[in-house]
C-alpha positions in Angstrom: 0.6 -4.4 0.0 0.2 -8.1 0.6 3.3 -8.8 2.6 4.0 -11.4 3.8 2.3 -13.7 1.3 -0.8 -15.5 2.6 0.0 -19.0 3.6 -1.9 -22.1 4.7 -1.2 -25.8 4.2 -3.5 -28.3 2.5 -3.9 -32.0 2.2 -4.9 -33.7 -1.0 -8.5 -33.8 -0.1 -8.6 -30.2 1.0 -7.0 -28.8 -2.2 -9.6 -27.9 -4.9 -7.9 -24.7 -5.9 -4.9 -25.7 -8.0 -4.2 -27.9 -10.9 -0.7 -27.7 -12.2 -2.0 -28.5 -15.7 -3.8 -25.1 -15.6 -0.7 -23.1 -14.9 1.3 -21.3 -17.7 3.6 -23.6 -19.6 5.1 -26.8 -18.1 8.3 -27.7 -16.2 10.0 -28.7 -19.4 9.5 -25.9 -21.9 10.4 -22.2 -22.4 12.7 -19.9 -20.4 11.3 -19.2 -17.0 11.7 -15.4 -17.3 9.8 -15.5 -20.7 7.0 -17.5 -19.0 6.8 -15.0 -16.2 6.5 -12.1 -18.6 3.8 -14.0 -20.5 1.9 -14.8 -17.3 1.8 -11.0 -16.6 0.8 -10.1 -20.2 4.0 -8.2 -20.8 4.8 -8.4 -24.5 8.3 -8.4 -26.0 9.9 -5.3 -27.4 9.9 -1.8 -26.0 7.2 -2.6 -23.4 9.3 -5.4 -22.0 12.4 -3.2 -21.9 10.4 -0.5 -20.1 9.1 -3.0 -17.6 12.5 -4.5 -16.8 14.3 -1.1 -16.7 11.9 1.7 -15.7 13.3 5.2 -16.6 12.2 8.7 -15.8 11.8 9.5 -19.4 9.0 6.9 -19.5 6.9 9.4 -17.4 4.4 11.6 -19.3 4.6 15.3 -19.0 2.3 16.6 -16.2 0.7 19.3 -18.4 -1.7 16.7 -19.7 -3.2 16.0 -16.3 -6.5 17.8 -15.5 -6.0 21.2 -13.8 -2.2 21.0 -13.7 -1.3 24.0 -15.8 -3.8 26.3 -14.2 -2.8 25.2 -10.7 0.9 25.8 -11.4 0.2 29.3 -12.8 -1.9 30.2 -9.8 0.7 29.0 -7.3 3.5 30.8 -9.1 1.5 34.0 -9.1 0.8 33.6 -5.4 4.5 33.2 -4.6 5.5 36.1 -6.8 2.9 38.5 -5.2 3.8 37.4 -1.7 0.5 35.8 -0.8 0.5 33.6 2.3 0.2 29.9 1.4 -0.9 26.9 3.4 -0.5 23.2 2.3 -3.4 21.1 3.6 -2.6 17.4 3.7 -3.8 14.1 5.1 -2.6 12.2 8.1 -1.5 9.0 6.4 1.9 8.3 4.8 0.7 9.4 1.4 -0.6 12.6 2.8 2.6 13.3 4.8 4.8 12.6 1.8 2.6 14.8 -0.5 2.8 17.7 2.0 6.6 17.4 2.3 7.0 17.3 -1.5 5.0 20.5 -2.0 6.7 22.2 0.9 10.2 21.5 -0.5 9.3 22.7 -4.0 7.7 25.9 -2.8 10.8 26.6 -0.8 12.8 26.0 -4.0 10.8 28.6 -5.8 11.5 31.1 -2.9 13.9 30.1 -0.2 12.5 32.8 2.1 8.9 31.7 1.6 7.0 31.0 4.9 4.9 28.0 4.0 2.2 26.8 6.5 1.4 23.1 6.7 -1.8 21.8 8.1 -2.8 18.2 8.7 -6.1 17.4 10.4 -6.2 15.3 13.6 -7.4 11.9 12.6 -9.7 11.5 15.6 -10.7 15.1 16.3 -11.2 16.3 12.8 -11.2 13.3 10.5 -10.2 13.0 6.9 -10.1 15.9 4.4 -10.9 19.5 4.4 -13.1 20.8 7.2 -14.8 24.1 7.7 -13.2 24.9 11.1 -9.7 24.4 9.8 -10.3 26.7 6.8 -11.7 29.4 9.1 -8.6 29.0 11.3 -6.2 29.3 8.4 -8.0 32.4 7.1 -7.9 34.0 10.6 -4.2 33.5 10.6 -3.9 35.5 7.4 -3.6 32.6 4.9 -4.7 33.6 1.5 -4.1 30.4 -0.6 -4.8 26.8 0.4 -3.3 24.0 -1.6 -4.6 20.6 -0.8 -2.6 17.4 -1.3 -4.1 13.9 -1.1 -7.6 15.3 -0.3 -10.2 17.8 -1.4 -11.8 16.4 -4.5 -15.0 15.5 -2.7 -15.1 18.6 -0.5 -17.8 20.5 -2.5 -19.3 22.3 0.5 -15.9 23.2 2.0 -14.8 24.7 -1.4 -17.8 27.0 -1.3 -16.9 28.1 2.2 -13.3 28.8 1.1 -14.5 31.1 -1.6 -16.9 32.8 0.8 -14.3 33.6 3.3 -11.7 34.8 0.8 -9.5 31.7 0.4 -8.1 30.8 -3.0 -8.3 27.0 -3.1 -6.2 24.8 -5.3 -7.0 21.0 -5.0 -4.6 18.2 -5.8 -6.0 14.7 -5.1 -6.4 11.2 -6.4 -9.4 9.9 -4.4 -12.9 9.2 -5.7 -15.3 12.0 -6.5 -18.7 12.3 -4.9 -21.2 9.7 -6.2 -22.9 12.6 -8.1 -19.7 13.4 -10.0 -19.7 17.0 -8.7 -16.3 18.7 -8.7 -15.5 21.4 -6.1 -15.5 25.0 -7.3 -11.9 25.8 -6.8 -9.3 27.9 -8.6 -7.9 24.6 -10.0 -8.5 20.9 -9.4 -5.6 18.6 -10.2 -6.7 15.0 -10.5 -5.3 12.0 -12.5 -8.7 10.6 -13.6 -10.6 13.8 -14.5 -11.0 14.4 -18.3 -9.4 17.3 -20.1 -11.7 19.1 -22.6 -14.1 16.2 -22.4 -11.4 13.7 -23.4 -10.4 11.1 -20.8 -6.8 11.3 -19.5 -4.4 8.5 -20.2 -4.9 5.3 -18.1 -1.3 5.6 -17.0 -2.3 8.6 -14.8 -5.3 7.0 -13.2 -3.7 5.1 -10.4 -1.3 7.7 -9.1 -1.5 8.3 -5.4 -1.4 11.7 -3.7 2.4 11.8 -3.5 2.6 10.8 -7.2 0.3 13.7 -8.1 2.2 16.1 -5.8 5.5 15.1 -7.4 4.1 15.7 -10.9 2.8 19.0 -9.7 6.3 19.9 -8.4 7.6 19.2 -11.8 5.0 21.4 -13.4 5.7 24.2 -10.8 9.3 24.1 -11.7 8.6 24.6 -15.4 6.0 27.3 -14.8 8.3 29.2 -12.5 11.2 29.1 -15.0 9.0 29.5 -18.1 10.6 26.6 -19.9 10.8 22.9 -19.9 14.6 23.3 -19.6 14.7 23.9 -15.9 17.9 25.1 -14.2 20.0 22.4 -12.5 18.7 23.5 -9.1 15.2 22.5 -10.0 16.2 19.2 -11.7 18.2 18.2 -8.6 15.3 19.1 -6.3 12.8 17.0 -8.3 15.3 14.1 -8.2 15.8 14.5 -4.4 12.0 14.5 -3.9 11.4 11.3 -5.8 12.0 9.1 -2.8 9.2 10.8 -0.9 6.9 10.0 -3.9 8.1 6.4 -3.9 7.5 6.0 -0.2 4.0 7.4 -0.5 3.2 5.2 -3.5 4.3 2.0 -1.7 2.4 2.9 1.5 -0.8 3.8 -0.3 -1.0 0.4 -2.0 -1.7 1.6 -5.5 -0.9 -0.6 -8.4 2.8 -0.7 -9.2 2.3 -0.4 -12.9 3.0 2.3 -15.5 4.0 5.6 -13.8 3.8 4.2 -10.3 6.4 1.6 -11.2 8.8 4.2 -12.6 8.3 6.4 -9.5 9.0 3.6 -7.1 11.8 1.9 -9.1 13.7 5.2 -9.5 12.8 6.7 -6.2 13.9 3.8 -4.0 17.3 3.8 -5.7 17.7 7.5 -4.6 16.4 7.0 -1.0 19.8 7.7 0.5 20.4 10.7 -1.7 17.4 12.9 -0.9 19.3 15.4 1.3 16.3 15.2 3.7 17.7 14.5 7.1 14.4 13.0 8.3 14.6 10.2 5.7 18.2 9.4 6.8 17.2 9.3 10.5 14.2 7.1 9.8 16.2 4.7 7.7 18.7 4.3 10.5 16.0 3.9 13.2 14.3 1.2 11.2 17.6 -0.5 10.4 17.2 -0.2 6.7 20.3 0.3 4.5 19.6 2.9 1.8 21.1 0.6 -0.8 18.8 -2.2 0.2 15.5 -0.3 0.5 12.8 -2.2 -1.3 9.0 -2.1 -1.2 8.8 -4.7 1.6 11.1 -2.7 3.9 9.2 0.5 3.1 5.8 -1.2 3.8 6.8 -3.0 6.9 9.5 -0.9 8.6 9.2 2.7 7.4 5.5 3.2 6.7 4.2 1.9 10.1 6.5 4.4 11.9 5.3 7.3 9.8 1.7 6.2 10.1 2.0 5.9 13.9 2.1 9.7 14.2 -1.4 10.1 12.8 -2.8 6.9 14.3 -1.6 7.4 17.9 -0.9 11.2 18.0 -0.8 13.9 15.4 0.6 13.6 11.9 2.2 17.0 12.1 5.1 15.3 13.9 5.8 13.3 10.7 5.4 16.3 8.5 8.0 18.1 10.6 10.4 15.2 10.2 10.4 15.5 6.5 10.3 19.3 6.2 11.9 21.6 8.9 13.6 19.2 11.3 17.3 19.4 11.7 19.5 16.4 12.6 18.9 16.7 16.4 15.2 17.3 16.1 14.8 14.5 13.5 16.6 12.1 15.9 14.1 13.0 18.6 11.1 12.6 16.3 12.1 9.2 15.0 12.4 8.1 18.7 8.9 9.3 19.3 7.6 7.6 16.2 9.2 4.3 17.4 7.5 4.6 20.7 4.1 5.4 19.1 4.6 2.5 16.8 5.2 0.1 19.6 2.0 1.3 21.4 0.1 0.9 18.1 1.3 -2.7 17.9 0.1 -3.4 21.4 -3.4 -1.9 20.7 -3.6 -3.6 17.4 -3.0 -7.0 18.9 -5.7 -6.3 21.6 -8.3 -5.1 19.0 -7.5 -8.1 16.8 -8.1 -10.6 19.6 -11.3 -8.8 20.6 -12.5 -8.9 17.0 -11.9 -12.6 16.8 -13.8 -13.2 20.0 -16.8 -11.2 18.7 -16.7 -13.1 15.4 -16.6 -16.4 17.3 -19.6 -15.3 19.4 -21.6 -14.3 16.3 -20.7 -17.6 14.6 -22.6 -19.5 17.3 -25.8 -18.0 15.9 -24.9 -18.1 12.3 -25.6 -21.0 10.0 -22.9 -20.0 7.5 -19.6 -21.8 7.8 -17.8 -18.6 6.8 -18.8 -14.9 7.4 -20.1 -13.3 4.3 -19.1 -9.7 5.1 -18.1 -8.6 8.6 -19.3 -5.6 10.5 -18.1 -5.3 14.2 -18.2 -2.5 16.6 -16.8 -1.7 20.0 -17.0 1.6 22.0 -13.3 1.5 23.1 -11.5 0.7 19.9 -8.9 3.2 18.6 -10.2 4.7 15.4 -6.7 5.1 14.1 -6.0 1.3 14.3 -9.2 -0.4 13.3 -8.3 -0.2 9.6 -5.1 -2.3 10.2 -7.2 -5.0 11.9 -9.7 -4.9 9.1 -6.9 -5.9 6.7 -5.9 -8.8 9.0 -9.5 -10.1 9.1 -9.8 -9.8 5.3 -6.7 -11.9 4.9 -8.3 -14.6 7.1 -11.9 -14.6 5.9 -11.6 -13.4 2.3 -14.5 -11.0 2.6 -15.0 -7.3 3.1 -14.7 -6.1 6.7 -15.8 -2.9 8.5 -14.8 -2.2 12.1 -16.6 0.7 13.9 -15.9 2.6 17.2 -17.4 5.5 19.0 -16.1 9.0 18.1 -17.6 11.7 20.3 -21.4 11.7 19.6 -21.3 9.5 16.6 -19.7 6.2 15.4 -16.9 6.0 12.8 -15.3 3.1 11.2 -12.9 1.8 8.6 -13.3 -0.9 6.0 -11.2 -3.0 3.7 -12.3 -5.1 0.8 -11.2 -8.1 -1.4 -10.3 -8.0 -5.0 -13.4 -7.8 -7.2 -15.6 -6.1 -4.7 -15.5 -2.3 -4.8 -16.1 -1.2 -1.2 -17.2 2.4 -1.9 -19.9 1.0 -4.2 -21.1 -1.4 -1.5 -21.3 1.5 0.9 -23.3 3.5 -1.6 -26.0 0.7 -1.4 -26.1 1.2 2.4 -26.4 5.0 2.5 -29.8 4.9 4.1 -28.0 3.7 7.3 -25.0 6.0 7.1 -24.3 9.6 8.0 -21.5 9.6 5.5 -18.8 7.5 3.8 -15.8 7.9 1.5 -12.9 6.1 0.1 -12.2 3.8 -2.9 -12.4 0.3 -4.1 -10.2 -1.4 -1.4 -10.5 0.9 1.6 -13.1 3.3 2.9 -14.5 5.0 6.0 -18.0 5.3 7.4 -19.9 7.5 9.8 -23.0 6.2 11.6 -25.5 7.9 14.0 -26.3 5.1 16.5 -25.9 1.5 17.5 -29.3 0.8 16.0 -28.1 2.2 12.7 -25.0 0.0 13.0 -27.2 -3.1 13.2 -29.2 -2.0 10.2 -26.0 -1.2 8.3 -24.6 -4.6 9.2 -27.7 -6.4 7.8 -27.6 -4.4 4.5 -23.8 -4.7 4.2 -23.8 -8.5 4.7 -26.7 -8.9 2.2 -24.9 -6.8 -0.5 -21.5 -8.5 0.1 -23.1 -12.0 0.0 -24.5 -11.2 -3.4 -21.1 -10.2 -4.7 -18.9 -12.9 -3.1 -18.2 -16.2 -4.9 -19.9 -19.3 -3.4 -18.8 -20.3 0.1 -16.7 -23.2 -1.1 -14.7 -20.8 -3.3 -14.4 -18.1 -0.6 -10.8 -18.2 0.4 -7.7 -16.0 0.2 -6.4 -16.4 -3.3 -3.0 -17.6 -4.3 -1.7 -16.4 -7.7 0.9 -18.7 -9.2 2.9 -17.5 -12.2 4.0 -20.8 -13.6 4.9 -24.4 -12.8 8.6 -25.3 -13.0 11.2 -27.9 -12.0 13.5 -27.2 -9.1 16.4 -27.1 -11.5 15.0 -24.0 -13.2 15.2 -21.8 -10.1 18.4 -23.2 -8.7 20.7 -20.8 -10.6 21.6 -17.5 -9.0 21.7 -15.9 -12.5 18.1 -16.9 -13.1 17.0 -15.6 -9.7 18.7 -12.3 -10.4 16.7 -12.0 -13.6 13.5 -12.8 -11.6 14.5 -10.0 -9.2 14.4 -7.5 -12.1 10.6 -7.8 -11.9 10.8 -5.6 -8.8 9.5 -3.3 -7.4 6.9 -5.6 -6.1 3.5 -4.7 -4.7 -0.1 -4.5 -5.7 -0.7 -5.8 -9.3 3.0 -6.7 -9.5 3.5 -9.2 -6.7 6.6 -11.3 -6.2 6.7 -14.1 -8.8 5.6 -17.4 -7.3 6.3 -20.9 -8.7 4.6 -24.2 -8.2 7.0 -27.2 -8.0 5.3 -30.6 -7.7 6.7 -33.8 -6.3 9.6 -32.7 -4.2 11.0 -34.6 -1.2 11.6 -33.0 2.1 15.2 -34.1 3.1 15.6 -31.8 6.2 13.3 -30.0 8.6 14.4 -27.8 11.5 12.8 -25.2 13.7 14.3 -21.7 13.9 13.6 -18.3 15.4 13.8 -16.4 18.7 12.9 -18.2 21.9 11.5 -16.1 24.7 9.7 -16.6 28.0 6.5 -15.8 26.2 7.4 -18.0 23.2 9.5 -20.9 24.5 9.4 -22.7 21.1 10.7 -21.4 17.8 7.9 -20.2 15.5 9.4 -20.9 12.1 10.3 -24.0 10.1 13.1 -24.4 7.6 12.8 -27.1 5.0 15.3 -28.5 2.5 13.7 -30.2 -0.5 15.1 -32.4 -3.2 14.1 -33.2 -6.8 15.9 -35.5 -9.2 15.9 -34.5 -12.9 17.7 -36.5 -15.6 19.9 -38.3 -13.1 20.9 -35.1 -11.3 19.7 -33.9 -7.8 18.7 -30.4 -7.1 18.1 -28.9 -3.6 16.4 -25.8 -2.3 16.3 -24.3 1.2 12.9 -22.9 2.1 11.9 -20.7 5.0 8.3 -21.2 6.3 7.6 -18.3 8.5 5.2 -19.3 11.3 5.4 -22.9 10.1 6.6 -24.6 13.3 3.1 -25.7 14.2 3.0 -27.8 11.0 6.4 -29.5 11.5 5.0 -32.9 12.4 2.6 -32.8 9.4 5.4 -32.6 6.9 8.3 -34.7 8.3 11.5 -35.7 6.6 10.8 -38.0 3.6 7.4 -36.4 2.8 6.6 -35.9 -0.9 5.0 -32.5 -1.3 3.9 -29.9 -3.9 5.0 -26.4 -3.0 4.5 -22.8 -4.1 7.6 -20.6 -3.4 9.0 -17.2 -3.9 12.8 -17.2 -4.6 15.6 -14.7 -3.8 19.3 -14.5 -3.3 20.2 -15.1 0.4 21.3 -12.0 2.2 23.1 -14.0 4.8 25.3 -16.4 2.8 29.0 -15.6 2.3 28.6 -16.9 -1.3 25.5 -16.0 -3.5 22.9 -18.7 -2.8 19.3 -19.3 -3.7 16.8 -19.4 -1.0 13.0 -19.5 -1.0 10.0 -18.4 1.1 7.1 -20.8 1.3 3.8 -19.5 0.1 1.8 -22.8 0.2 2.3 -26.5 0.6 0.3 -29.7 0.2 0.8 -33.4 0.1 1.9 -34.4 -3.4 -1.3 -34.8 -5.5 -0.4 -37.5 -8.0 1.6 -35.2 -10.2 4.7 -36.6 -11.9 7.6 -36.7 -9.6 10.5 -35.9 -11.8 13.3 -38.5 -11.6 
C-alpha cells in the first residue's frame, strides 16, 4: 500500500508532468463526488451503490472457485474420520491470517480437534512447502496437510507428499510455475484456475491467501452442515473471522476492488468484535481504536508488528497470538512483537542507508542520470528486511529493485517493482543466472549461486528493465490526480464525508486527490516533535486561501516532512497544490483538513478571484 503518498515539490521549470487542463472536469462544473466516480470509471446505478456501500451479499458463493467443493469434502471427511490435520502457512501477515482463519473454522467443526499449525522459518527454510517439513509432519503422525497462502507451485513437494502417505490439499493465490503445471494434490483451491475449462470470474482473481481461506471456511461450514443454511454458530464464526481476512488483504497489497473491497470494508467494521483476544491485545498495543481501524492503521501499525515475528524471529509466535493464546499470553506476545518491530526498524534504517551508499558509489561509474533497474547485494543484510528497503528504493527511483544477501551457501534476495513492469516476468528472462525465483507482478524472491552469478544477473536485469521502463525524462514516481477543483468545493464537511465513503483505500483505490491551482499561502509554521537527535520540527503546516465570487475560502494543510522546504514556499506565495482531504480527528468541531501530496509554484493557471 502506498502510504504515505509520494511527495516532492516542483518549480515551474521542473514540472512537465501535470497540466490541469488534462484533468477530469474543471473547477466550475459537475458535483465533485460524481467527478470522482467518473475518474474511477464507476458507473451510476447498482455498481455505484455497491461501491459506496459494500455488502456481504455482494460476494460470490465459493463453490464456483476452482477446487473448492472437492477440498471442503475432503477436509470434512478427514475431520469425521479422526485423521490428524496440519495447516501449513506462510510467514507473512497474509499467511498468518490464513492459518488462523482455517484453524478457527476447523475447531468450529469439532471443538476437540487437535489442529497442528506449521509455518516455515523465513531464513532457515524459506517460502512455501519444503520436503523436510513434510517429512517431519508425517513422522509426527500427520495424515492431512492443508496449505494456506502457498503450495500452488510446489509440484515436486506434492509428489513427495503422496509418496510418504500425506493427503495434500492446497489453497493459494500465487502464480503457478511458468510451465503452468499444477501440483498433484487431493484438491487445489485457487482463484485464477479455470473450472471445467472455463475461466473463473475476474472478481476472484485478486483474492489474497486470507481471502481464499475465508471463502474456504465458508465452504467448509456448508459442506459440514450439508446445506447453505448454516446454523447460527457457523454464521457467527464466519463473521468473527472476517477481520482476519481484512487484515491479510490490506497487508498483502492486493487491489481493493470487487470481493477484496467487500472483505476489507465489512471486516474492518467488525475488528473489535472478533472474539479473538490476540486482535484485541494487538489493537491496544498499537494504539488503534477498533472503531477507527482503517487501511492506513492496519498497514502502518498492525501489519508491521505481525510481520516482525517472521522477519526477526519465527512467525509461529504470530500464529499463536491469533489462535491459542489466552489474554495473559497474548499480552506477552504483543510485547515481544513490539520489541521485534523496533529492532526491525533499526536494521531497516541501517540497510537503507547502506543501499543508498552503494547506489551513490555505482552512480560514479554510470553515465545514466537515473538507475534503470537496481540490483545490490551485501553479505550481512537481513533477508527478512531487504524487501521493505526495496519498496523504499522503488519509491525514490521509480524502477524495479532487487536486494540480495547471503543465506548459508547461496544468495537470496527480494524484489519489488513499479506499475506496468511484471517482476516475475523480468526474472523469467534472467533464469540463466538464477537457481530459482518466485512471486508475482509487484514482488518476488530470487536464489543465486554465487557473487559472479549476481553480477551476471544484474547486467541482464538492468538490460531487461531498461527496455520496459519509460524514457529517463519520464521515469519518476507517479502522481494520480482525480480531478481539478476550487477550494470552495472541498471546504464542506458534508462533501468530505461523501469523499470518505470511497474508503477502504489501498491499491487500485487510493485516497482521492485534488489539484487546486492558484492558491495563496497565508500562514506557514513548523510542527512536530523536537528531540536531541532532531532539534528542529520536521513538518510544515500551511494555510492557503482562494477567493471565489467575492468570497474567501481557507484550507489547513499538513506537509509531513516539509520543514526543509519552508523557505521555498513562504507566506504570500502563489502555488498549485495536490491534496487529500479528511475530517480532522483533533478539532472539537468537525473541520476539514488536508494532507499535501504535491506542490509547485503557480504555473500561469487562472487564479480564481
